[in-house]
C-alpha positions, 0 to 999 in steps of 0.5 A, spaced: 604 532 628 611 532 625 615 526 627 621 531 629 617 534 634 618 529 641 617 530 648 623 527 652 625 526 660 630 532 661 634 529 666 638 535 668 631 538 671 627 534 677 620 536 680 619 537 687 619 529 688 626 528 684 623 525 678 625 528 671 621 534 668 618 533 661 622 537 656 618 539 649 622 539 643 617 541 638 616 547 633 610 551 631 610 551 623 607 555 618 601 550 617 599 551 624 600 559 624 595 559 617 590 554 621 589 559 627 589 565 623 583 561 619 580 560 626 580 567 628 577 569 622 572 563 622 570 565 629 569 572 628 565 571 622 561 566 626 560 571 632 558 577 626 553 572 623 549 573 630 549 579 631 555 580 635 558 587 634 565 590 634 569 584 633 576 584 632 582 579 631 589 579 634 595 576 632 598 574 639 606 571 639 605 564 642 609 559 644 608 551 646 605 550 653 602 557 654 595 555 655 594 551 649 593 544 648 599 541 644 598 534 640 602 529 636 606 526 643 603 520 642 602 517 634 596 515 632 595 510 627 594 503 624 601 500 624 603 498 631 610 499 629 609 507 628 603 508 632 601 508 640 594 509 639 589 506 634 585 510 630 580 511 637 584 514 641 586 507 645 
């Protein structure tokens, strides 16, 4: 997680109950793109190693909230001053 990534309440947009909706202020950076490429290549290799044929990867531009799981909105750590979760996700 990057410290500059954050989620806030958007006071100008409301849900059907009149409550503010979430606003993501985050960015997918070079490290995440590299990890994604590595995962694609690893999966291709795993599938081919068990005999799956005609495997291929593709790169599809994606953004936050498009069927992926964003992480980092609740910081995990040992210091309660900088973290809201401990190392056990509690």
